[in-house]
DODREN-432211 format. One line per 4 residues: number of its first residue (from 1); their letters; for each residue x, y, z of C-alpha. Coordinates in nm, 3 decimals. Example, Ala and Ser with C-alpha at 12.3 -4.5 7.8 and 13.67 -1.06 7.14 Angstrom:
BEGIN
1 = AS = 1.230:-0.450:0.780  1.367:-0.106:0.714 .
This chain:
BEGIN
1 = XXXX = 1.162:0.065:6.615  1.449:-0.179:6.769  1.194:-0.441:6.811  1.136:-0.461:6.441 .
5 = XXXX = 1.401:-0.712:6.375  1.516:-0.878:6.700  1.272:-1.054:6.961  1.262:-0.937:7.342 .
9 = XXXX = 1.524:-1.212:7.416  1.747:-1.160:7.135  1.743:-0.778:7.245  1.852:-0.859:7.606 .
13 = XXXX = 2.115:-1.084:7.468  2.267:-0.846:7.243  2.254:-0.572:7.534  2.438:-0.814:7.766 .
17 = XXXX = 2.707:-0.903:7.529  2.754:-0.515:7.460  2.805:-0.485:7.839  3.044:-0.750:7.858 .
21 = XXXX = 3.253:-0.606:7.564  3.223:-0.268:7.744  3.378:-0.424:8.084  3.649:-0.626:7.868 .
25 = XXXX = 3.767:-0.309:7.695  3.829:-0.151:8.030  4.015:-0.429:8.184  4.256:-0.420:7.882 .
29 = XXXX = 4.354:-0.069:7.954  4.520:-0.165:8.272  4.551:-0.552:8.222  4.819:-0.684:7.939 .
33 = XXXX = 4.659:-0.947:7.712  4.799:-1.277:7.815  5.015:-1.512:7.677  4.880:-1.828:7.570 .
37 = XXXX = 4.556:-2.001:7.490  4.310:-1.688:7.513  4.224:-1.347:7.573  3.939:-1.475:7.791 .
41 = XXXX = 4.129:-1.635:8.090  4.367:-1.329:8.153  4.235:-1.232:8.502  4.110:-1.477:8.769 .
45 = XXXX = 4.223:-1.297:9.086  4.087:-1.054:9.337  3.683:-1.070:9.285  3.772:-1.228:8.924 .
49 = XXXX = 3.697:-0.883:8.713  3.730:-0.595:8.984  3.916:-0.303:8.840  4.119:-0.097:9.089 .
53 = XXXX = 4.117:0.231:8.934  4.114:0.433:9.277  3.916:0.433:9.576  3.542:0.293:9.567 .
57 = XXXX = 3.235:0.444:9.737  3.065:0.110:9.684  2.852:0.026:9.968  2.861:-0.330:9.875 .
61 = XXXX = 3.167:-0.522:9.821  2.985:-0.803:9.683  2.853:-0.597:9.379  3.114:-0.476:9.154 .
65 = XXXX = 2.857:-0.314:8.949  2.812:-0.045:9.240  3.195:0.074:9.177  3.151:0.405:9.006 .
69 = XXXX = 3.449:0.355:8.819  3.324:0.098:8.608  3.233:0.179:8.254  2.920:-0.037:8.335 .
73 = XXXX = 2.815:0.159:8.606  2.523:0.396:8.557  2.714:0.689:8.617  2.924:0.639:8.316 .
77 = XXXX = 2.611:0.657:8.089  2.772:0.373:7.865  2.549:0.091:7.904  2.188:0.209:7.996 .
81 = XXXX = 2.124:0.418:7.703  2.208:0.111:7.502  1.950:-0.096:7.671  1.708:0.206:7.665 .
85 = XXXX = 1.742:0.201:7.282  1.713:-0.208:7.264  1.353:-0.136:7.438  1.499:-0.381:7.715 .
89 = XXXX = 1.275:-0.395:8.034  1.426:-0.125:8.289  1.381:-0.388:8.566  1.634:-0.598:8.374 .
93 = XXXX = 1.892:-0.346:8.362  2.069:-0.384:8.707  2.091:-0.752:8.635  2.285:-0.701:8.302 .
97 = XXXX = 2.491:-0.463:8.466  2.595:-0.688:8.756  2.674:-0.962:8.474  2.894:-0.752:8.273 .
101 = XXXX = 3.076:-0.588:8.558  3.100:-0.927:8.808  3.165:-1.208:8.558  3.408:-1.300:8.322 .
105 = XXXX = 3.324:-1.286:7.950  3.449:-1.619:7.880  3.166:-1.755:8.111  2.884:-1.585:7.945 .
109 = XXXX = 2.969:-1.500:7.600  2.874:-1.846:7.437  2.565:-1.860:7.621  2.435:-1.490:7.484 .
113 = XXXX = 2.532:-1.624:7.131  2.302:-1.896:7.139  2.026:-1.681:7.269  2.088:-1.456:6.968 .
117 = XXXX = 2.057:-1.749:6.721  1.729:-1.864:6.840  1.453:-1.812:6.613  1.146:-1.671:6.808 .
121 = XXXX = 0.768:-1.731:6.743  0.728:-1.370:6.591  0.982:-1.441:6.335  0.862:-1.414:5.974 .
125 = XXXX = 0.960:-1.419:5.636  0.956:-1.040:5.620  1.204:-1.010:5.891  1.424:-1.238:5.746 .
129 = XXXX = 1.373:-1.043:5.410  1.478:-0.723:5.601  1.811:-0.889:5.769  1.912:-0.999:5.403 .
133 = XXXX = 1.853:-0.653:5.264  2.061:-0.491:5.561  2.322:-0.739:5.519  2.349:-0.671:5.102 .
137 = XXXX = 2.339:-0.299:5.189  2.632:-0.319:5.439  2.832:-0.552:5.176  2.755:-0.301:4.922 .
141 = XXXX = 2.870:-0.016:5.102  3.204:-0.189:5.195  3.277:-0.293:4.824  3.198:0.087:4.729 .
145 = XXXX = 3.430:0.198:4.992  3.718:-0.030:4.883  3.673:0.052:4.517  3.688:0.436:4.571 .
149 = XXXX = 4.018:0.420:4.738  4.305:0.549:4.522  4.522:0.305:4.720  4.780:0.200:4.448 .
153 = XXXX = 4.832:0.554:4.311  4.908:0.679:4.680  5.143:0.384:4.759  5.335:0.460:4.448 .
157 = XXXX = 5.393:0.835:4.573  5.447:0.711:4.898  5.734:0.462:4.779  5.904:0.748:4.569 .
161 = XXXX = 5.883:0.988:4.876  6.033:0.710:5.095  6.340:0.653:4.853  6.389:1.023:4.807 .
165 = XXXX = 6.412:1.028:5.189  6.647:0.747:5.240  6.876:0.933:4.975  6.853:1.271:5.159 .
169 = XXXX = 6.929:1.116:5.484  7.201:0.835:5.400  7.530:0.883:5.563  7.843:0.933:5.357 .
173 = XXXX = 8.102:0.683:5.314  8.278:0.643:5.654  8.633:0.743:5.632  8.878:0.482:5.763 .
177 = XXXX = 9.028:0.682:6.059  8.945:0.991:6.244  9.132:1.303:6.126  9.199:1.493:6.436 .
181 = XXXX = 9.340:1.433:6.782  9.021:1.565:6.959  8.818:1.297:6.747  9.035:1.029:6.839 .
185 = XXXX = 8.991:1.101:7.208  8.614:1.106:7.185  8.621:0.784:7.015  8.844:0.607:7.251 .
189 = XXXX = 8.671:0.783:7.566  8.341:0.625:7.448  8.484:0.281:7.382  8.638:0.275:7.720 .
193 = XXXX = 8.298:0.351:7.882  8.147:0.077:7.689  8.406:-0.162:7.773  8.383:-0.078:8.141 .
197 = XXXX = 8.001:-0.112:8.120  7.847:-0.467:8.095  7.538:-0.347:7.876  7.199:-0.417:7.999 .
201 = XXXX = 6.965:-0.569:7.748  6.694:-0.323:7.697  6.370:-0.448:7.808  6.109:-0.568:7.534 .
205 = XXXX = 5.743:-0.675:7.551  5.693:-0.739:7.203  5.695:-1.110:7.270  5.432:-1.131:7.528 .
209 = XXXX = 5.147:-1.010:7.334  5.035:-1.359:7.187  4.695:-1.431:7.188  4.393:-1.638:7.069 .
213 = XXXX = 4.224:-1.454:6.779  3.980:-1.715:6.696  3.599:-1.599:6.766  3.412:-1.748:7.002 .
217 = XXXX = 3.283:-2.092:6.923  2.923:-2.041:6.938  2.939:-1.750:6.690  2.961:-2.052:6.439 .
221 = XXXX = 2.601:-2.120:6.487  2.472:-1.742:6.412  2.379:-1.655:6.055  2.589:-1.374:5.888 .
225 = XXXX = 2.253:-1.199:5.856  2.190:-1.216:6.215  2.547:-1.095:6.301  2.484:-0.797:6.094 .
229 = XXXX = 2.174:-0.707:6.252  2.290:-0.734:6.600  2.573:-0.497:6.503  2.370:-0.258:6.321 .
233 = XXXX = 2.153:-0.227:6.597  2.401:-0.183:6.868  2.569:0.066:6.639  2.227:0.255:6.623 .
237 = XXXX = 2.233:0.266:7.002  2.582:0.406:7.047  2.508:0.691:6.840  2.183:0.759:6.981 .
241 = XXXX = 2.307:0.857:7.306  1.954:0.834:7.471  2.074:0.954:7.822  1.816:1.213:7.942 .
245 = XXXX = 1.786:1.024:8.266  2.145:0.954:8.320  2.272:1.067:8.650  2.591:1.201:8.514 .
249 = XXXX = 2.471:1.554:8.350  2.831:1.587:8.195  2.831:1.283:7.995  2.987:1.378:7.644 .
253 = XXXX = 2.728:1.350:7.375  2.829:1.172:7.025  2.988:0.871:6.925  3.171:0.747:7.250 .
257 = XXXX = 3.529:0.604:7.182  3.461:0.346:7.470  3.147:0.230:7.236  3.332:0.208:6.938 .
261 = XXXX = 3.614:-0.017:7.126  3.330:-0.247:7.270  3.185:-0.297:6.896  3.536:-0.361:6.781 .
265 = XXXX = 3.572:-0.633:7.037  3.201:-0.775:6.970  3.271:-0.762:6.594  3.565:-0.995:6.687 .
269 = XXXX = 3.362:-1.235:6.904  3.100:-1.261:6.608  3.387:-1.298:6.335  3.283:-1.000:6.118 .
273 = XXXX = 3.537:-0.806:5.973  3.587:-0.445:6.134  3.546:-0.305:5.767  3.175:-0.441:5.772 .
277 = XXXX = 3.110:-0.240:6.093  3.277:0.075:5.946  3.076:0.038:5.639  2.753:0.031:5.877 .
281 = XXXX = 2.879:0.351:6.008  2.880:0.528:5.672  2.544:0.391:5.574  2.385:0.553:5.902 .
285 = XXXX = 2.577:0.871:5.836  2.457:0.925:5.492  2.116:0.782:5.525  2.033:1.017:5.833 .
289 = XXXX = 2.166:1.290:5.658  1.952:1.215:5.354  1.653:1.219:5.575  1.767:1.552:5.730 .
293 = XXXX = 1.796:1.714:5.386  1.473:1.555:5.266  1.298:1.708:5.579  1.452:2.042:5.550 .
297 = XXXX = 1.375:2.077:5.176  0.996:2.010:5.254  0.994:2.288:5.527  1.161:2.539:5.290 .
301 = XXXX = 0.908:2.458:5.010  0.619:2.499:5.244  0.770:2.842:5.363  0.667:2.751:5.731 .
305 = XXXX = 1.039:2.859:5.832  1.363:2.938:5.708  1.564:2.619:5.642  1.776:2.471:5.923 .
309 = XXXX = 1.989:2.310:5.671  2.097:2.629:5.520  2.178:2.748:5.858  2.393:2.455:5.951 .
313 = XXXX = 2.584:2.475:5.624  2.645:2.846:5.667  2.737:2.809:6.036  2.988:2.529:5.944 .
317 = XXXX = 2.829:2.262:6.177  2.803:2.019:5.911  3.167:2.112:5.774  3.332:2.037:6.100 .
321 = XXXX = 3.304:1.686:5.998  3.306:1.708:5.636  3.028:1.487:5.587  2.809:1.724:5.355 .
325 = XXXX = 2.969:1.570:5.058  2.902:1.219:5.145  2.529:1.322:5.260  2.450:1.519:4.943 .
329 = XXXX = 2.567:1.222:4.731  2.348:1.010:4.923  2.066:1.247:4.843  2.083:1.356:4.488 .
333 = XXXX = 2.166:0.999:4.372  2.516:1.108:4.251  2.661:0.860:4.494  3.050:0.781:4.510 .
337 = XXXX = 3.034:0.451:4.315  2.746:0.230:4.171  2.774:-0.018:4.458  2.659:0.241:4.691 .
341 = XXXX = 2.333:0.313:4.493  2.281:-0.047:4.477  2.339:-0.086:4.848  2.061:0.163:4.923 .
345 = XXXX = 1.833:0.064:4.654  1.854:-0.285:4.846  1.804:-0.145:5.181  1.540:0.133:5.097 .
349 = XXXX = 1.219:-0.066:5.141  1.323:-0.161:5.516  1.557:0.102:5.623  1.313:0.296:5.805 .
353 = XXXX = 1.184:0.008:5.991  1.514:-0.129:6.089  1.628:0.169:6.292  1.450:0.474:6.426 .
357 = XXXX = 1.642:0.708:6.181  1.460:1.029:6.284  1.548:0.982:6.648  1.909:0.945:6.517 .
361 = XXXX = 1.942:1.240:6.310  1.912:1.505:6.574  2.223:1.347:6.744  2.421:1.293:6.417 .
365 = XXXX = 2.403:1.648:6.316  2.409:1.817:6.627  2.632:1.569:6.830  2.870:1.400:6.606 .
369 = XXXX = 2.905:1.666:6.335  2.917:1.910:6.628  2.865:2.292:6.587  3.243:2.362:6.566 .
373 = XXXX = 3.292:2.634:6.310  3.476:2.525:6.013  3.632:2.215:6.201  3.962:2.084:6.194 .
377 = XXXX = 4.037:2.172:5.878  3.980:2.572:5.952  4.172:2.540:6.287  4.491:2.743:6.243 .
381 = XXXX = 4.628:2.969:6.483  4.550:3.310:6.382  4.758:3.501:6.590  5.047:3.392:6.873 .
385 = XXXX = 4.899:3.201:7.145  5.159:3.021:7.410  5.467:3.073:7.213  5.297:2.875:6.944 .
389 = XXXX = 5.351:3.050:6.608  5.215:2.769:6.385  4.943:2.510:6.467  4.724:2.404:6.153 .
393 = XXXX = 4.530:2.098:6.054  4.534:1.984:5.686  4.316:1.692:5.528  4.479:1.423:5.381 .
397 = XXXX = 4.322:1.113:5.220  4.022:1.024:5.020  3.796:0.995:5.318  3.654:1.348:5.356 .
401 = XXXX = 3.319:1.405:5.264  3.200:1.072:5.281  3.046:1.008:5.614  3.310:0.884:5.816 .
405 = XXXX = 3.235:0.842:6.193  3.623:0.816:6.297  3.884:1.050:6.287  4.258:1.009:6.249 .
409 = XXXX = 4.508:1.308:6.349  4.863:1.248:6.264  5.175:1.420:6.389  5.511:1.449:6.220 .
413 = XXXX = 5.813:1.533:6.470  6.129:1.501:6.238  6.097:1.716:5.897  6.305:1.881:5.649 .
417 = XXXX = 6.025:2.045:5.485  5.679:2.103:5.476  5.618:1.771:5.268  5.755:1.573:5.562 .
421 = XXXX = 5.436:1.687:5.757  5.227:1.492:5.501  5.385:1.244:5.293  5.476:0.958:5.566 .
425 = XXXX = 5.091:0.958:5.619  4.999:0.988:5.249  4.969:0.596:5.176  4.755:0.496:5.467 .
429 = XXXX = 4.465:0.260:5.361  4.237:0.280:5.676  3.877:0.444:5.658  3.937:0.726:5.895 .
433 = XXXX = 3.874:1.069:5.808  4.239:1.176:5.833  4.423:1.513:5.912  4.783:1.589:5.967 .
437 = XXXX = 4.911:1.848:6.222  5.166:2.129:6.082  5.297:2.283:6.387  5.628:2.476:6.446 .
441 = XXXX = 5.777:2.403:6.089  6.051:2.641:6.133  6.164:2.487:6.473  6.120:2.117:6.366 .
445 = XXXX = 6.335:2.197:6.050  6.597:2.375:6.240  6.664:2.083:6.484  6.622:1.816:6.247 .
449 = XXXX = 6.862:1.971:6.013  7.102:2.008:6.301  7.057:1.666:6.375  7.146:1.522:6.010 .
453 = XXXX = 7.445:1.754:5.997  7.589:1.620:6.331  7.519:1.259:6.144  7.763:1.361:5.871 .
457 = XXXX = 8.034:1.514:6.086  8.352:1.357:6.110  8.299:1.264:6.483  7.999:1.055:6.417 .
461 = XXXX = 8.125:0.905:6.127  8.428:0.800:6.321  8.217:0.662:6.600  8.007:0.458:6.337 .
465 = XXXX = 8.331:0.359:6.198  8.465:0.230:6.496  8.133:0.062:6.561  8.112:0.245:6.892 .
469 = XXXX = 7.728:0.334:6.804  7.627:-0.040:6.795  7.658:-0.015:7.188  7.621:0.368:7.255 .
473 = XXXX = 7.265:0.342:7.414  7.405:0.114:7.676  7.693:0.368:7.735  7.451:0.643:7.759 .
477 = XXXX = 7.235:0.491:7.978  7.488:0.422:8.245  7.726:0.724:8.198  7.709:1.011:8.476 .
481 = XXXX = 7.877:1.246:8.208  7.968:1.238:7.861  8.335:1.357:7.718  8.365:1.716:7.733 .
485 = XXXX = 8.462:1.723:7.365  8.156:1.510:7.246  7.932:1.773:7.443  8.072:2.081:7.302 .
489 = XXXX = 8.019:1.904:6.938  7.666:1.868:7.045  7.595:2.206:7.169  7.461:2.322:6.850 .
493 = XXXX = 7.195:2.064:6.852  7.104:2.129:7.240  6.965:2.488:7.198  6.769:2.391:6.907 .
497 = XXXX = 6.635:2.066:7.048  6.556:2.231:7.396  6.316:2.504:7.176  6.136:2.205:6.998 .
501 = XXXX = 6.078:2.002:7.312  5.904:2.318:7.470  5.716:2.388:7.163  5.587:2.024:7.181 .
505 = XXXX = 5.489:2.049:7.524  5.265:2.352:7.443  5.127:2.190:7.089  5.019:1.918:7.312 .
509 = XXXX = 4.784:2.142:7.509  4.666:2.294:7.202  4.557:1.973:7.058  4.402:1.870:7.385 .
513 = XXXX = 4.193:2.179:7.374  4.096:2.119:7.011  3.993:1.805:7.117  3.788:1.909:7.418 .
517 = XXXX = 3.605:2.162:7.213  3.494:1.914:6.979  3.623:2.041:6.671  3.680:1.682:6.526 .
521 = XXXX = 3.300:1.667:6.574  3.209:1.432:6.861  3.347:1.126:6.694  3.637:0.893:6.835 .
525 = XXXX = 3.993:0.984:6.753  4.310:0.789:6.674  4.633:0.966:6.712  4.938:0.878:6.578 .
529 = XXXX = 5.285:1.061:6.601  5.652:0.988:6.539  5.946:1.176:6.717  5.845:1.499:6.876 .
533 = XXXX = 5.496:1.447:6.718  5.470:1.177:6.968  5.561:1.397:7.250  5.308:1.634:7.125 .
537 = XXXX = 5.030:1.347:7.157  5.184:1.237:7.497  5.130:1.584:7.626  4.787:1.592:7.483 .
541 = XXXX = 4.680:1.286:7.675  4.845:1.418:7.985  4.628:1.719:7.956  4.307:1.522:7.865 .
545 = XXXX = 4.387:1.315:8.205  4.337:1.633:8.415  3.986:1.682:8.291  3.650:1.486:8.336 .
549 = XXXX = 3.689:1.349:7.988  3.805:0.984:8.056  3.855:0.765:7.792  3.564:0.878:7.565 .
553 = XXXX = 3.752:1.113:7.325  4.034:0.884:7.212  4.011:0.555:7.072  4.382:0.456:6.994 .
557 = XXXX = 4.718:0.595:7.030  5.052:0.509:6.833  5.374:0.664:6.968  5.674:0.582:6.759 .
561 = XXXX = 6.038:0.698:6.841  5.926:0.908:7.133  6.128:1.125:7.313  5.949:1.086:7.657 .
565 = XXXX = 6.098:0.946:7.974  5.950:0.638:8.126  6.026:0.752:8.492  5.846:1.050:8.659 .
569 = XXXX = 5.582:1.096:8.405  5.234:0.915:8.479  5.207:0.671:8.236  4.929:0.492:8.431 .
573 = XXXX = 4.694:0.815:8.390  4.766:0.890:8.021  4.678:0.518:7.948  4.346:0.534:8.111 .
577 = XXXX = 4.275:0.816:7.844  4.287:0.600:7.567  3.964:0.365:7.530  4.158:0.104:7.296 .
581 = XXXX = 4.517:0.017:7.186  4.817:0.200:7.335  5.111:0.111:7.141  5.490:0.234:7.225 .
585 = XXXX = 5.701:0.156:6.895  6.082:0.172:6.997  6.421:0.110:6.825  6.732:-0.003:6.987 .
589 = XXXX = 6.895:0.142:6.695  6.810:0.497:6.747  7.115:0.619:6.914  7.038:0.960:6.776 .
593 = XXXX = 6.732:1.016:6.986  6.953:0.923:7.289  7.204:1.192:7.179  6.940:1.461:7.153 .
597 = XXXX = 6.791:1.381:7.448  7.102:1.358:7.680  7.248:1.122:7.938  7.088:1.303:8.218 .
601 = XXXX = 6.742:1.219:8.091  6.831:0.887:7.962  6.879:0.766:8.327  6.504:0.764:8.349 .
605 = XXXX = 6.463:0.572:8.063  6.329:0.666:7.702  6.009:0.553:7.550  6.157:0.574:7.208 .
609 = XXXX = 6.465:0.323:7.251  6.305:0.072:7.509  5.965:-0.066:7.616  5.750:0.108:7.864 .
613 = XXXX = 5.682:-0.146:8.134  5.321:-0.024:8.203  5.024:-0.281:8.194  4.805:-0.193:7.907 .
617 = XXXX = 5.061:-0.050:7.687  5.137:-0.257:7.382  5.545:-0.236:7.320  5.664:-0.302:6.986 .
621 = XXXX = 6.042:-0.348:6.920  6.103:-0.197:6.569  6.483:-0.242:6.586  6.493:-0.444:6.223 .
625 = XXXX = 6.300:-0.170:6.057  6.435:0.162:6.237  6.779:0.194:6.149  6.782:0.572:6.300 .
629 = XXXX = 6.568:0.835:6.388  6.520:0.986:6.036  6.393:0.624:5.929  6.061:0.715:6.082 .
633 = XXXX = 6.020:0.943:5.768  5.995:0.660:5.566  5.904:0.370:5.765  5.608:0.492:5.962 .
637 = XXXX = 5.416:0.357:5.698  5.547:0.001:5.702  5.531:-0.013:6.053  5.162:0.089:6.091 .
641 = XXXX = 5.087:-0.168:5.847  5.221:-0.404:6.044  5.067:-0.323:6.339  4.730:-0.381:6.191 .
645 = XXXX = 4.535:-0.131:6.384  4.164:-0.221:6.313  4.236:-0.550:6.499  4.123:-0.538:6.847 .
649 = XXXX = 4.404:-0.750:6.982  4.785:-0.644:6.946  4.945:-0.742:6.617  5.270:-0.676:6.496 .
653 = XXXX = 5.361:-0.895:6.182  5.731:-0.818:6.102  5.819:-0.831:5.738  6.016:-1.116:5.616 .
657 = XXX = 6.246:-0.904:5.440  6.307:-0.535:5.455  6.283:-0.287:5.156 .
């Protein structure tokens, strides 16, 4: 069991650190990370750490651990299953919850790291050998995962695609002067409005997110093998979901997104690269499924009962998460790369004593790789539902069938053909099992083509030549009405845009239903979308915010060029659905989004062209990268690279030069 490698004191320290990380992650949902010295000093008011997430039924104002809204509260069923797995005395649970829920991490992280570094009397050379074997296995798995990635080839294809789209969306040479009286009147009217209005500087928050990324000082006294052991134990506990005694009978099983965010923060404190934790996830998935296969083969040979494995395969349970390939590789010895074989060889003598694998495999095949039919790859609307004619997931990338325990769903929203649903995401290098959502392509192509045609019209070219578009956004934000001629010229966009917006809202609800049904497997999900695809994701989150599933499904969200009003939308509620980073990427150059969205709605602000001033939302100004709305087709990859999503804290490292 868990006691094989960690002493009781070390298990107590590990459980408390995890509780601190869970609570810190919840704070970051509604508190911006601070400017300056550290993420550890960003809140020192009003009970020091209390989170105001609604009315509290607590009977004691002195005990924040009794606030049922806290993730460390027993009703959340997040911390106590971890403590149970670690075999921590139940008498200590309430004290750990109180420490995690009431005190700031900076006051305690160092102390618990020191406890982890202490060697107990029970320590032996055998335990140290086991820790070393585990660390070697993790390193080998990470090396194998990196070696199996066809990174350069995919990036080359993505660069070719980007160049092709740049040429397709380029604006012809601008004429010296407009050619008609009407065009002159439109340009003069916009210029007059611009001159008469002092443009307000669009708000930006990108500069606020400065932080200290250094790990806790005390982590340096911890050996690498011990760090890996602690993270491996806590990951195993997160997957075990041993919550039979939880007060919350509605607690979702599987790999909770909040657990994964807490592990990401804890890895930062320990100065362990996140890729190492992803290697652990894959090791556990493959190892457990190997044991399942071995057990089922034995049962089949004995003829005692019909193989459950065969039932799983036929029912599509394993297919839901596409782990079968990775599991069978581990089982048969035909592993993805020699490094994996080396890793399992090093780990084999001690694997069974490191974690209770047989207590995990029931959860892995029945919870994470849920009974979800054909999974996302098989999710396709067979008939017209809610006016949606097309709604289908397609697998992208090389991580399918490799035991990945996290999913990425990627949504395009400005497309000229079906290739544009896939190619903007093809060059991603993360370890997620990735799917693109292909939705309502007919309407998206129609509105994208209409916008591009308008961009090449003489009116638009004349406006750009006169420099009016450089300040058109500030004009649109303050104008009560547009010039009649300009409105007439944009009518052909309006009808197509209105239909596409309506379909995006309905597709968002469908996406939420897919996640609630667990078709992705009960694994944390990262959602990324641009243009109307970002609106699909926002509507999905709105729908989730109305359910009992709060922050356990979605780990991270990135919205790029989102056509979503800032006012009259409950951004706070949507933020609480996302356990980790929530990023709004905007460009002040994206005046085409303003033209499409119309001045009547721009008065409410627009996420795609300005910052969303909601605590916990990370705003990134990509004006230097995004020249216009169509730029997201080829620049999304670059922006995601600069965001460094696998870091816990906000990062956006702008390129020194543009392509």
